[in-house]
CHARMM internal coordinates of N, CA and C (Angstrom, degrees):
IC EDIT
DIST 1 N 1 CA 1.4583
DIST 1 CA 1 C 1.5332
ANGL 1 N 1 CA 1 C 111.46
DIST 1 C 2 N 1.2655
ANGL 1 CA 1 C 2 N 116.27
DIHE 1 N 1 CA 1 C 2 N -35.57
DIST 2 N 2 CA 1.4681
ANGL 1 C 2 N 2 CA 118.98
DIHE 1 CA 1 C 2 N 2 CA 176.99
DIST 2 CA 2 C 1.5100
ANGL 2 N 2 CA 2 C 112.29
DIHE 1 C 2 N 2 CA 2 C -62.01
DIST 2 C 3 N 1.3329
ANGL 2 CA 2 C 3 N 116.63
DIHE 2 N 2 CA 2 C 3 N -39.35
DIST 3 N 3 CA 1.4525
ANGL 2 C 3 N 3 CA 120.41
DIHE 2 CA 2 C 3 N 3 CA 177.93
DIST 3 CA 3 C 1.5296
ANGL 3 N 3 CA 3 C 111.31
DIHE 2 C 3 N 3 CA 3 C -67.90
DIST 3 C 4 N 1.3331
ANGL 3 CA 3 C 4 N 116.69
DIHE 3 N 3 CA 3 C 4 N -34.13
DIST 4 N 4 CA 1.4585
ANGL 3 C 4 N 4 CA 120.10
DIHE 3 CA 3 C 4 N 4 CA 176.22
DIST 4 CA 4 C 1.5190
ANGL 4 N 4 CA 4 C 110.64
DIHE 3 C 4 N 4 CA 4 C -61.46
DIST 4 C 5 N 1.3220
ANGL 4 CA 4 C 5 N 116.07
DIHE 4 N 4 CA 4 C 5 N -41.10
DIST 5 N 5 CA 1.4715
ANGL 4 C 5 N 5 CA 119.88
DIHE 4 CA 4 C 5 N 5 CA 177.97
DIST 5 CA 5 C 1.5178
ANGL 5 N 5 CA 5 C 110.74
DIHE 4 C 5 N 5 CA 5 C -63.19
DIST 5 C 6 N 1.3325
ANGL 5 CA 5 C 6 N 116.17
DIHE 5 N 5 CA 5 C 6 N -48.19
DIST 6 N 6 CA 1.4517
ANGL 5 C 6 N 6 CA 121.45
DIHE 5 CA 5 C 6 N 6 CA -177.61
DIST 6 CA 6 C 1.5438
ANGL 6 N 6 CA 6 C 111.74
DIHE 5 C 6 N 6 CA 6 C -59.90
DIST 6 C 7 N 1.3301
ANGL 6 CA 6 C 7 N 115.42
DIHE 6 N 6 CA 6 C 7 N -41.01
DIST 7 N 7 CA 1.4687
ANGL 6 C 7 N 7 CA 119.77
DIHE 6 CA 6 C 7 N 7 CA -175.70
DIST 7 CA 7 C 1.5231
ANGL 7 N 7 CA 7 C 114.36
DIHE 6 C 7 N 7 CA 7 C -96.58
DIST 7 C 8 N 1.3451
ANGL 7 CA 7 C 8 N 116.92
DIHE 7 N 7 CA 7 C 8 N 2.58
DIST 8 N 8 CA 1.4578
ANGL 7 C 8 N 8 CA 120.70
DIHE 7 CA 7 C 8 N 8 CA 175.17
DIST 8 CA 8 C 1.5131
ANGL 8 N 8 CA 8 C 115.42
DIHE 7 C 8 N 8 CA 8 C 74.49
DIST 8 C 9 N 1.3283
ANGL 8 CA 8 C 9 N 117.63
DIHE 8 N 8 CA 8 C 9 N 25.52
DIST 9 N 9 CA 1.4704
ANGL 8 C 9 N 9 CA 121.51
DIHE 8 CA 8 C 9 N 9 CA -179.45
DIST 9 CA 9 C 1.5268
ANGL 9 N 9 CA 9 C 110.10
DIHE 8 C 9 N 9 CA 9 C -93.73
DIST 9 C 10 N 1.3285
ANGL 9 CA 9 C 10 N 114.93
DIHE 9 N 9 CA 9 C 10 N 75.99
DIST 10 N 10 CA 1.4518
ANGL 9 C 10 N 10 CA 121.62
DIHE 9 CA 9 C 10 N 10 CA -175.33
DIST 10 CA 10 C 1.5245
ANGL 10 N 10 CA 10 C 111.52
DIHE 9 C 10 N 10 CA 10 C -64.28
DIST 10 C 11 N 1.3220
ANGL 10 CA 10 C 11 N 117.24
DIHE 10 N 10 CA 10 C 11 N -44.86
DIST 11 N 11 CA 1.4668
ANGL 10 C 11 N 11 CA 120.16
DIHE 10 CA 10 C 11 N 11 CA -178.23
DIST 11 CA 11 C 1.5281
ANGL 11 N 11 CA 11 C 111.32
DIHE 10 C 11 N 11 CA 11 C -62.03
DIST 11 C 12 N 1.3156
ANGL 11 CA 11 C 12 N 117.16
DIHE 11 N 11 CA 11 C 12 N -41.17
DIST 12 N 12 CA 1.4540
ANGL 11 C 12 N 12 CA 121.55
DIHE 11 CA 11 C 12 N 12 CA 178.79
DIST 12 CA 12 C 1.5365
ANGL 12 N 12 CA 12 C 109.73
DIHE 11 C 12 N 12 CA 12 C -64.99
DIST 12 C 13 N 1.3275
ANGL 12 CA 12 C 13 N 117.10
DIHE 12 N 12 CA 12 C 13 N -39.40
DIST 13 N 13 CA 1.4594
ANGL 12 C 13 N 13 CA 120.64
DIHE 12 CA 12 C 13 N 13 CA 177.75
DIST 13 CA 13 C 1.5270
ANGL 13 N 13 CA 13 C 110.66
DIHE 12 C 13 N 13 CA 13 C -62.64
DIST 13 C 14 N 1.3367
ANGL 13 CA 13 C 14 N 117.08
DIHE 13 N 13 CA 13 C 14 N -40.60
DIST 14 N 14 CA 1.4560
ANGL 13 C 14 N 14 CA 120.43
DIHE 13 CA 13 C 14 N 14 CA 177.87
DIST 14 CA 14 C 1.5253
ANGL 14 N 14 CA 14 C 110.50
DIHE 13 C 14 N 14 CA 14 C -62.69
DIST 14 C 15 N 1.3092
ANGL 14 CA 14 C 15 N 116.03
DIHE 14 N 14 CA 14 C 15 N -44.85
DIST 15 N 15 CA 1.4608
ANGL 14 C 15 N 15 CA 120.90
DIHE 14 CA 14 C 15 N 15 CA -179.23
DIST 15 CA 15 C 1.5451
ANGL 15 N 15 CA 15 C 111.29
DIHE 14 C 15 N 15 CA 15 C -63.43
DIST 15 C 16 N 1.3345
ANGL 15 CA 15 C 16 N 115.98
DIHE 15 N 15 CA 15 C 16 N -45.38
DIST 16 N 16 CA 1.4822
ANGL 15 C 16 N 16 CA 120.26
DIHE 15 CA 15 C 16 N 16 CA -179.95
DIST 16 CA 16 C 1.5268
ANGL 16 N 16 CA 16 C 110.25
DIHE 15 C 16 N 16 CA 16 C -63.57
DIST 16 C 17 N 1.3331
ANGL 16 CA 16 C 17 N 116.78
DIHE 16 N 16 CA 16 C 17 N -39.90
DIST 17 N 17 CA 1.4506
ANGL 16 C 17 N 17 CA 121.37
DIHE 16 CA 16 C 17 N 17 CA 179.81
DIST 17 CA 17 C 1.5371
ANGL 17 N 17 CA 17 C 111.11
DIHE 16 C 17 N 17 CA 17 C -61.54
DIST 17 C 18 N 1.3278
ANGL 17 CA 17 C 18 N 116.11
DIHE 17 N 17 CA 17 C 18 N -40.74
DIST 18 N 18 CA 1.4657
ANGL 17 C 18 N 18 CA 119.64
DIHE 17 CA 17 C 18 N 18 CA 177.40
DIST 18 CA 18 C 1.5390
ANGL 18 N 18 CA 18 C 111.46
DIHE 17 C 18 N 18 CA 18 C -56.08
DIST 18 C 19 N 1.3343
ANGL 18 CA 18 C 19 N 115.97
DIHE 18 N 18 CA 18 C 19 N -45.39
DIST 19 N 19 CA 1.4593
ANGL 18 C 19 N 19 CA 120.28
DIHE 18 CA 18 C 19 N 19 CA -179.12
DIST 19 CA 19 C 1.5276
ANGL 19 N 19 CA 19 C 111.59
DIHE 18 C 19 N 19 CA 19 C -66.81
DIST 19 C 20 N 1.3154
ANGL 19 CA 19 C 20 N 116.46
DIHE 19 N 19 CA 19 C 20 N -42.02
DIST 20 N 20 CA 1.4717
ANGL 19 C 20 N 20 CA 120.34
DIHE 19 CA 19 C 20 N 20 CA 179.22
DIST 20 CA 20 C 1.5209
ANGL 20 N 20 CA 20 C 110.18
DIHE 19 C 20 N 20 CA 20 C -61.75
DIST 20 C 21 N 1.3401
ANGL 20 CA 20 C 21 N 116.21
DIHE 20 N 20 CA 20 C 21 N -45.12
DIST 21 N 21 CA 1.4626
ANGL 20 C 21 N 21 CA 119.08
DIHE 20 CA 20 C 21 N 21 CA -176.70
DIST 21 CA 21 C 1.5294
ANGL 21 N 21 CA 21 C 112.97
DIHE 20 C 21 N 21 CA 21 C -72.23
DIST 21 C 22 N 1.3185
ANGL 21 CA 21 C 22 N 118.06
DIHE 21 N 21 CA 21 C 22 N -21.99
DIST 22 N 22 CA 1.4672
ANGL 21 C 22 N 22 CA 119.80
DIHE 21 CA 21 C 22 N 22 CA 171.72
DIST 22 CA 22 C 1.5339
ANGL 22 N 22 CA 22 C 110.30
DIHE 21 C 22 N 22 CA 22 C -64.90
DIST 22 C 23 N 1.3328
ANGL 22 CA 22 C 23 N 115.12
DIHE 22 N 22 CA 22 C 23 N -38.52
DIST 23 N 23 CA 1.4660
ANGL 22 C 23 N 23 CA 119.80
DIHE 22 CA 22 C 23 N 23 CA -179.72
DIST 23 CA 23 C 1.5116
ANGL 23 N 23 CA 23 C 112.67
DIHE 22 C 23 N 23 CA 23 C -80.83
DIST 23 C 24 N 1.3459
ANGL 23 CA 23 C 24 N 116.28
DIHE 23 N 23 CA 23 C 24 N -39.40
DIST 24 N 24 CA 1.4400
ANGL 23 C 24 N 24 CA 122.06
DIHE 23 CA 23 C 24 N 24 CA -175.89
DIST 24 CA 24 C 1.5387
ANGL 24 N 24 CA 24 C 109.80
DIHE 23 C 24 N 24 CA 24 C -136.55
DIST 24 C 25 N 1.3354
ANGL 24 CA 24 C 25 N 118.32
DIHE 24 N 24 CA 24 C 25 N 83.60
DIST 25 N 25 CA 1.4681
ANGL 24 C 25 N 25 CA 120.86
DIHE 24 CA 24 C 25 N 25 CA -175.15
DIST 25 CA 25 C 1.5283
ANGL 25 N 25 CA 25 C 115.09
DIHE 24 C 25 N 25 CA 25 C -60.56
DIST 25 C 26 N 1.3050
ANGL 25 CA 25 C 26 N 117.67
DIHE 25 N 25 CA 25 C 26 N -21.87
DIST 26 N 26 CA 1.4515
ANGL 25 C 26 N 26 CA 121.21
DIHE 25 CA 25 C 26 N 26 CA -178.40
DIST 26 CA 26 C 1.5339
ANGL 26 N 26 CA 26 C 112.95
DIHE 25 C 26 N 26 CA 26 C -101.59
DIST 26 C 27 N 1.3259
ANGL 26 CA 26 C 27 N 116.56
DIHE 26 N 26 CA 26 C 27 N 16.30
DIST 27 N 27 CA 1.4755
ANGL 26 C 27 N 27 CA 121.32
DIHE 26 CA 26 C 27 N 27 CA -177.66
DIST 27 CA 27 C 1.5313
ANGL 27 N 27 CA 27 C 109.61
DIHE 26 C 27 N 27 CA 27 C -73.93
DIST 27 C 28 N 1.2910
ANGL 27 CA 27 C 28 N 116.09
DIHE 27 N 27 CA 27 C 28 N 101.25
DIST 28 N 28 CA 1.4787
ANGL 27 C 28 N 28 CA 121.00
DIHE 27 CA 27 C 28 N 28 CA -177.35
DIST 28 CA 28 C 1.5364
ANGL 28 N 28 CA 28 C 111.08
DIHE 27 C 28 N 28 CA 28 C -66.07
DIST 28 C 29 N 1.3047
ANGL 28 CA 28 C 29 N 117.61
DIHE 28 N 28 CA 28 C 29 N -31.53
DIST 29 N 29 CA 1.4753
ANGL 28 C 29 N 29 CA 120.75
DIHE 28 CA 28 C 29 N 29 CA -178.20
DIST 29 CA 29 C 1.5092
ANGL 29 N 29 CA 29 C 110.83
DIHE 28 C 29 N 29 CA 29 C -61.50
DIST 29 C 30 N 1.3073
ANGL 29 CA 29 C 30 N 118.82
DIHE 29 N 29 CA 29 C 30 N -39.84
DIST 30 N 30 CA 1.4578
ANGL 29 C 30 N 30 CA 121.66
DIHE 29 CA 29 C 30 N 30 CA -179.67
DIST 30 CA 30 C 1.5262
ANGL 30 N 30 CA 30 C 110.00
DIHE 29 C 30 N 30 CA 30 C -63.27
DIST 30 C 31 N 1.3358
ANGL 30 CA 30 C 31 N 116.46
DIHE 30 N 30 CA 30 C 31 N -44.78
DIST 31 N 31 CA 1.4584
ANGL 30 C 31 N 31 CA 120.24
DIHE 30 CA 30 C 31 N 31 CA 178.60
DIST 31 CA 31 C 1.5299
ANGL 31 N 31 CA 31 C 111.29
DIHE 30 C 31 N 31 CA 31 C -63.12
DIST 31 C 32 N 1.3115
ANGL 31 CA 31 C 32 N 115.93
DIHE 31 N 31 CA 31 C 32 N -46.64
DIST 32 N 32 CA 1.4781
ANGL 31 C 32 N 32 CA 120.31
DIHE 31 CA 31 C 32 N 32 CA -177.90
DIST 32 CA 32 C 1.5396
ANGL 32 N 32 CA 32 C 111.15
DIHE 31 C 32 N 32 CA 32 C -63.15
DIST 32 C 33 N 1.3170
ANGL 32 CA 32 C 33 N 117.15
DIHE 32 N 32 CA 32 C 33 N -43.88
DIST 33 N 33 CA 1.4624
ANGL 32 C 33 N 33 CA 119.56
DIHE 32 CA 32 C 33 N 33 CA 179.72
DIST 33 CA 33 C 1.5222
ANGL 33 N 33 CA 33 C 111.31
DIHE 32 C 33 N 33 CA 33 C -66.25
DIST 33 C 34 N 1.3244
ANGL 33 CA 33 C 34 N 118.30
DIHE 33 N 33 CA 33 C 34 N -37.94
DIST 34 N 34 CA 1.4578
ANGL 33 C 34 N 34 CA 119.94
DIHE 33 CA 33 C 34 N 34 CA 176.01
DIST 34 CA 34 C 1.5235
ANGL 34 N 34 CA 34 C 110.33
DIHE 33 C 34 N 34 CA 34 C -65.32
DIST 34 C 35 N 1.3182
ANGL 34 CA 34 C 35 N 117.36
DIHE 34 N 34 CA 34 C 35 N -44.06
DIST 35 N 35 CA 1.4590
ANGL 34 C 35 N 35 CA 120.34
DIHE 34 CA 34 C 35 N 35 CA 178.06
DIST 35 CA 35 C 1.5379
ANGL 35 N 35 CA 35 C 110.85
DIHE 34 C 35 N 35 CA 35 C -60.38
DIST 35 C 36 N 1.3191
ANGL 35 CA 35 C 36 N 116.54
DIHE 35 N 35 CA 35 C 36 N -41.09
DIST 36 N 36 CA 1.4574
ANGL 35 C 36 N 36 CA 120.64
DIHE 35 CA 35 C 36 N 36 CA 178.16
DIST 36 CA 36 C 1.5297
ANGL 36 N 36 CA 36 C 111.60
DIHE 35 C 36 N 36 CA 36 C -65.00
DIST 36 C 37 N 1.3360
ANGL 36 CA 36 C 37 N 116.22
DIHE 36 N 36 CA 36 C 37 N -36.63
DIST 37 N 37 CA 1.4596
ANGL 36 C 37 N 37 CA 120.60
DIHE 36 CA 36 C 37 N 37 CA 177.14
DIST 37 CA 37 C 1.5314
ANGL 37 N 37 CA 37 C 109.87
DIHE 36 C 37 N 37 CA 37 C -63.19
DIST 37 C 38 N 1.3222
ANGL 37 CA 37 C 38 N 115.93
DIHE 37 N 37 CA 37 C 38 N -45.23
DIST 38 N 38 CA 1.4550
ANGL 37 C 38 N 38 CA 119.43
DIHE 37 CA 37 C 38 N 38 CA 177.03
DIST 38 CA 38 C 1.5218
ANGL 38 N 38 CA 38 C 111.54
DIHE 37 C 38 N 38 CA 38 C -61.71
DIST 38 C 39 N 1.3209
ANGL 38 CA 38 C 39 N 117.27
DIHE 38 N 38 CA 38 C 39 N -42.84
DIST 39 N 39 CA 1.4510
ANGL 38 C 39 N 39 CA 121.26
DIHE 38 CA 38 C 39 N 39 CA -179.42
DIST 39 CA 39 C 1.5339
ANGL 39 N 39 CA 39 C 110.99
DIHE 38 C 39 N 39 CA 39 C -61.25
DIST 39 C 40 N 1.3373
ANGL 39 CA 39 C 40 N 116.31
DIHE 39 N 39 CA 39 C 40 N -42.85
DIST 40 N 40 CA 1.4524
ANGL 39 C 40 N 40 CA 120.50
DIHE 39 CA 39 C 40 N 40 CA -179.33
DIST 40 CA 40 C 1.5333
ANGL 40 N 40 CA 40 C 109.99
DIHE 39 C 40 N 40 CA 40 C -64.93
DIST 40 C 41 N 1.3342
ANGL 40 CA 40 C 41 N 117.04
DIHE 40 N 40 CA 40 C 41 N -32.26
DIST 41 N 41 CA 1.4725
ANGL 40 C 41 N 41 CA 121.60
DIHE 40 CA 40 C 41 N 41 CA 178.98
DIST 41 CA 41 C 1.5188
ANGL 41 N 41 CA 41 C 112.34
DIHE 40 C 41 N 41 CA 41 C -86.63
DIST 41 C 42 N 1.3356
ANGL 41 CA 41 C 42 N 116.76
DIHE 41 N 41 CA 41 C 42 N 11.27
DIST 42 N 42 CA 1.4831
ANGL 41 C 42 N 42 CA 123.68
DIHE 41 CA 41 C 42 N 42 CA -179.65
DIST 42 CA 42 C 1.5156
ANGL 42 N 42 CA 42 C 112.10
DIHE 41 C 42 N 42 CA 42 C 59.40
DIST 42 C 43 N 1.3089
ANGL 42 CA 42 C 43 N 117.21
DIHE 42 N 42 CA 42 C 43 N 35.50
DIST 43 N 43 CA 1.4824
ANGL 42 C 43 N 43 CA 122.43
DIHE 42 CA 42 C 43 N 43 CA 176.85
DIST 43 CA 43 C 1.5161
ANGL 43 N 43 CA 43 C 108.92
DIHE 42 C 43 N 43 CA 43 C -105.40
DIST 43 C 44 N 1.3437
ANGL 43 CA 43 C 44 N 114.51
DIHE 43 N 43 CA 43 C 44 N 69.94
DIST 44 N 44 CA 1.4670
ANGL 43 C 44 N 44 CA 121.06
DIHE 43 CA 43 C 44 N 44 CA -173.71
DIST 44 CA 44 C 1.5181
ANGL 44 N 44 CA 44 C 113.06
DIHE 43 C 44 N 44 CA 44 C -62.29
DIST 44 C 45 N 1.3212
ANGL 44 CA 44 C 45 N 118.33
DIHE 44 N 44 CA 44 C 45 N -36.53
DIST 45 N 45 CA 1.4640
ANGL 44 C 45 N 45 CA 120.36
DIHE 44 CA 44 C 45 N 45 CA 179.54
DIST 45 CA 45 C 1.5404
ANGL 45 N 45 CA 45 C 110.42
DIHE 44 C 45 N 45 CA 45 C -63.20
DIST 45 C 46 N 1.3328
ANGL 45 CA 45 C 46 N 115.47
DIHE 45 N 45 CA 45 C 46 N -41.27
DIST 46 N 46 CA 1.4800
ANGL 45 C 46 N 46 CA 119.13
DIHE 45 CA 45 C 46 N 46 CA 179.04
DIST 46 CA 46 C 1.5142
ANGL 46 N 46 CA 46 C 110.96
DIHE 45 C 46 N 46 CA 46 C -68.05
DIST 46 C 47 N 1.3363
ANGL 46 CA 46 C 47 N 116.08
DIHE 46 N 46 CA 46 C 47 N -36.37
DIST 47 N 47 CA 1.4610
ANGL 46 C 47 N 47 CA 120.90
DIHE 46 CA 46 C 47 N 47 CA 177.21
DIST 47 CA 47 C 1.5385
ANGL 47 N 47 CA 47 C 109.14
DIHE 46 C 47 N 47 CA 47 C -59.37
DIST 47 C 48 N 1.3322
ANGL 47 CA 47 C 48 N 115.88
DIHE 47 N 47 CA 47 C 48 N -48.26
DIST 48 N 48 CA 1.4716
ANGL 47 C 48 N 48 CA 120.98
DIHE 47 CA 47 C 48 N 48 CA -179.52
DIST 48 CA 48 C 1.5275
ANGL 48 N 48 CA 48 C 110.76
DIHE 47 C 48 N 48 CA 48 C -64.30
DIST 48 C 49 N 1.3353
ANGL 48 CA 48 C 49 N 117.50
DIHE 48 N 48 CA 48 C 49 N -36.19
DIST 49 N 49 CA 1.4517
ANGL 48 C 49 N 49 CA 121.47
DIHE 48 CA 48 C 49 N 49 CA 179.55
DIST 49 CA 49 C 1.5206
ANGL 49 N 49 CA 49 C 110.90
DIHE 48 C 49 N 49 CA 49 C -63.47
DIST 49 C 50 N 1.3365
ANGL 49 CA 49 C 50 N 116.97
DIHE 49 N 49 CA 49 C 50 N -42.48
DIST 50 N 50 CA 1.4727
ANGL 49 C 50 N 50 CA 120.69
DIHE 49 CA 49 C 50 N 50 CA 179.45
DIST 50 CA 50 C 1.5232
ANGL 50 N 50 CA 50 C 109.50
DIHE 49 C 50 N 50 CA 50 C -64.57
DIST 50 C 51 N 1.3200
ANGL 50 CA 50 C 51 N 117.30
DIHE 50 N 50 CA 50 C 51 N -42.49
DIST 51 N 51 CA 1.4583
ANGL 50 C 51 N 51 CA 120.37
DIHE 50 CA 50 C 51 N 51 CA 178.51
DIST 51 CA 51 C 1.5299
ANGL 51 N 51 CA 51 C 111.66
DIHE 50 C 51 N 51 CA 51 C -62.77
DIST 51 C 52 N 1.3489
ANGL 51 CA 51 C 52 N 116.48
DIHE 51 N 51 CA 51 C 52 N -38.75
DIST 52 N 52 CA 1.4651
ANGL 51 C 52 N 52 CA 120.89
DIHE 51 CA 51 C 52 N 52 CA 177.15
DIST 52 CA 52 C 1.5307
ANGL 52 N 52 CA 52 C 110.35
DIHE 51 C 52 N 52 CA 52 C -64.00
DIST 52 C 53 N 1.3215
ANGL 52 CA 52 C 53 N 117.55
DIHE 52 N 52 CA 52 C 53 N -42.70
DIST 53 N 53 CA 1.4534
ANGL 52 C 53 N 53 CA 121.31
DIHE 52 CA 52 C 53 N 53 CA 178.83
DIST 53 CA 53 C 1.5247
ANGL 53 N 53 CA 53 C 109.83
DIHE 52 C 53 N 53 CA 53 C -60.54
DIST 53 C 54 N 1.3368
ANGL 53 CA 53 C 54 N 115.60
DIHE 53 N 53 CA 53 C 54 N -41.75
DIST 54 N 54 CA 1.4705
ANGL 53 C 54 N 54 CA 119.54
DIHE 53 CA 53 C 54 N 54 CA 177.97
DIST 54 CA 54 C 1.5339
ANGL 54 N 54 CA 54 C 109.68
DIHE 53 C 54 N 54 CA 54 C -58.36
DIST 54 C 55 N 1.3311
ANGL 54 CA 54 C 55 N 116.54
DIHE 54 N 54 CA 54 C 55 N -46.46
DIST 55 N 55 CA 1.4549
ANGL 54 C 55 N 55 CA 120.34
DIHE 54 CA 54 C 55 N 55 CA 179.86
DIST 55 CA 55 C 1.5161
ANGL 55 N 55 CA 55 C 111.47
DIHE 54 C 55 N 55 CA 55 C -62.77
DIST 55 C 56 N 1.3422
ANGL 55 CA 55 C 56 N 116.51
DIHE 55 N 55 CA 55 C 56 N -44.26
DIST 56 N 56 CA 1.4656
ANGL 55 C 56 N 56 CA 120.09
DIHE 55 CA 55 C 56 N 56 CA -178.87
DIST 56 CA 56 C 1.5324
ANGL 56 N 56 CA 56 C 111.94
DIHE 55 C 56 N 56 CA 56 C -62.05
DIST 56 C 57 N 1.3088
ANGL 56 CA 56 C 57 N 116.98
DIHE 56 N 56 CA 56 C 57 N -36.00
DIST 57 N 57 CA 1.4793
ANGL 56 C 57 N 57 CA 121.99
DIHE 56 CA 56 C 57 N 57 CA -178.18
DIST 57 CA 57 C 1.5253
ANGL 57 N 57 CA 57 C 112.82
DIHE 56 C 57 N 57 CA 57 C -88.61
DIST 57 C 58 N 1.3244
ANGL 57 CA 57 C 58 N 116.88
DIHE 57 N 57 CA 57 C 58 N -4.66
DIST 58 N 58 CA 1.4610
ANGL 57 C 58 N 58 CA 120.97
DIHE 57 CA 57 C 58 N 58 CA -179.38
DIST 58 CA 58 C 1.5181
ANGL 58 N 58 CA 58 C 112.64
DIHE 57 C 58 N 58 CA 58 C 74.17
DIST 58 C 59 N 1.3104
ANGL 58 CA 58 C 59 N 117.49
DIHE 58 N 58 CA 58 C 59 N 23.65
DIST 59 N 59 CA 1.4717
ANGL 58 C 59 N 59 CA 120.80
DIHE 58 CA 58 C 59 N 59 CA 179.39
DIST 59 CA 59 C 1.5236
ANGL 59 N 59 CA 59 C 108.30
DIHE 58 C 59 N 59 CA 59 C -86.30
DIST 59 C 60 N 1.3046
ANGL 59 CA 59 C 60 N 116.02
DIHE 59 N 59 CA 59 C 60 N 125.21
DIST 60 N 60 CA 1.4784
ANGL 59 C 60 N 60 CA 121.03
DIHE 59 CA 59 C 60 N 60 CA -179.16
DIST 60 CA 60 C 1.5061
ANGL 60 N 60 CA 60 C 109.77
DIHE 59 C 60 N 60 CA 60 C -116.99
DIST 60 C 61 N 1.3414
ANGL 60 CA 60 C 61 N 113.76
DIHE 60 N 60 CA 60 C 61 N 137.98
DIST 61 N 61 CA 1.4643
ANGL 60 C 61 N 61 CA 119.53
DIHE 60 CA 60 C 61 N 61 CA 175.06
DIST 61 CA 61 C 1.5207
ANGL 61 N 61 CA 61 C 107.97
DIHE 60 C 61 N 61 CA 61 C -79.61
DIST 61 C 62 N 1.2942
ANGL 61 CA 61 C 62 N 116.06
DIHE 61 N 61 CA 61 C 62 N 128.99
DIST 62 N 62 CA 1.4498
ANGL 61 C 62 N 62 CA 119.64
DIHE 61 CA 61 C 62 N 62 CA 176.52
DIST 62 CA 62 C 1.5331
ANGL 62 N 62 CA 62 C 109.39
DIHE 61 C 62 N 62 CA 62 C -79.36
DIST 62 C 63 N 1.3046
ANGL 62 CA 62 C 63 N 114.88
DIHE 62 N 62 CA 62 C 63 N 138.09
DIST 63 N 63 CA 1.4504
ANGL 62 C 63 N 63 CA 119.89
DIHE 62 CA 62 C 63 N 63 CA -179.49
DIST 63 CA 63 C 1.5075
ANGL 63 N 63 CA 63 C 110.84
DIHE 62 C 63 N 63 CA 63 C -65.98
DIST 63 C 64 N 1.3295
ANGL 63 CA 63 C 64 N 115.18
DIHE 63 N 63 CA 63 C 64 N 143.18
DIST 64 N 64 CA 1.4578
ANGL 63 C 64 N 64 CA 120.03
DIHE 63 CA 63 C 64 N 64 CA 177.69
DIST 64 CA 64 C 1.5097
ANGL 64 N 64 CA 64 C 111.17
DIHE 63 C 64 N 64 CA 64 C -73.00
DIST 64 C 65 N 1.2987
ANGL 64 CA 64 C 65 N 115.59
DIHE 64 N 64 CA 64 C 65 N 160.35
DIST 65 N 65 CA 1.4560
ANGL 64 C 65 N 65 CA 119.89
DIHE 64 CA 64 C 65 N 65 CA -178.57
DIST 65 CA 65 C 1.5149
ANGL 65 N 65 CA 65 C 107.74
DIHE 64 C 65 N 65 CA 65 C -145.55
DIST 65 C 66 N 1.3036
ANGL 65 CA 65 C 66 N 115.95
DIHE 65 N 65 CA 65 C 66 N 136.56
DIST 66 N 66 CA 1.4545
ANGL 65 C 66 N 66 CA 121.36
DIHE 65 CA 65 C 66 N 66 CA 176.31
DIST 66 CA 66 C 1.5318
ANGL 66 N 66 CA 66 C 108.00
DIHE 65 C 66 N 66 CA 66 C -129.38
DIST 66 C 67 N 1.2822
ANGL 66 CA 66 C 67 N 116.88
DIHE 66 N 66 CA 66 C 67 N 153.74
DIST 67 N 67 CA 1.4483
ANGL 66 C 67 N 67 CA 119.61
DIHE 66 CA 66 C 67 N 67 CA 173.52
DIST 67 CA 67 C 1.5096
ANGL 67 N 67 CA 67 C 108.87
DIHE 66 C 67 N 67 CA 67 C -139.38
DIST 67 C 68 N 1.3137
ANGL 67 CA 67 C 68 N 114.17
DIHE 67 N 67 CA 67 C 68 N 153.26
DIST 68 N 68 CA 1.4541
ANGL 67 C 68 N 68 CA 120.48
DIHE 67 CA 67 C 68 N 68 CA 176.91
DIST 68 CA 68 C 1.5204
ANGL 68 N 68 CA 68 C 109.55
DIHE 67 C 68 N 68 CA 68 C -128.84
DIST 68 C 69 N 1.2746
ANGL 68 CA 68 C 69 N 115.73
DIHE 68 N 68 CA 68 C 69 N 152.88
DIST 69 N 69 CA 1.4455
ANGL 68 C 69 N 69 CA 120.41
DIHE 68 CA 68 C 69 N 69 CA 178.17
DIST 69 CA 69 C 1.5235
ANGL 69 N 69 CA 69 C 108.27
DIHE 68 C 69 N 69 CA 69 C -103.75
DIST 69 C 70 N 1.3232
ANGL 69 CA 69 C 70 N 114.94
DIHE 69 N 69 CA 69 C 70 N 130.13
DIST 70 N 70 CA 1.4484
ANGL 69 C 70 N 70 CA 120.40
DIHE 69 CA 69 C 70 N 70 CA -179.29
DIST 70 CA 70 C 1.5172
ANGL 70 N 70 CA 70 C 107.94
DIHE 69 C 70 N 70 CA 70 C -114.26
DIST 70 C 71 N 1.3013
ANGL 70 CA 70 C 71 N 115.78
DIHE 70 N 70 CA 70 C 71 N 125.46
DIST 71 N 71 CA 1.4638
ANGL 70 C 71 N 71 CA 121.42
DIHE 70 CA 70 C 71 N 71 CA 177.57
DIST 71 CA 71 C 1.5133
ANGL 71 N 71 CA 71 C 109.23
DIHE 70 C 71 N 71 CA 71 C -86.87
DIST 71 C 72 N 1.3195
ANGL 71 CA 71 C 72 N 117.97
DIHE 71 N 71 CA 71 C 72 N 125.29
DIST 72 N 72 CA 1.4478
ANGL 71 C 72 N 72 CA 121.70
DIHE 71 CA 71 C 72 N 72 CA 179.91
DIST 72 CA 72 C 1.5002
ANGL 72 N 72 CA 72 C 109.89
DIHE 71 C 72 N 72 CA 72 C -103.70
END
COOR INIT
IC SEED 1 N 1 CA 1 C
IC BUILD
């Protein structure tokens, strides 16, 4: 899905998302990547629609986390 966003293949992203959600209906990553693909393609209404579907289904994006190691 990330490659679909980079290369502007919105239809392929939609198709791939359908398959992912059949296997894992609560997969927030699929929703977020599809929404990002729409946003990159300037399809703001579709982006909002995906976010609304996430809300309706109770799917929440987990916050990212990074850590660094500091040598003392």
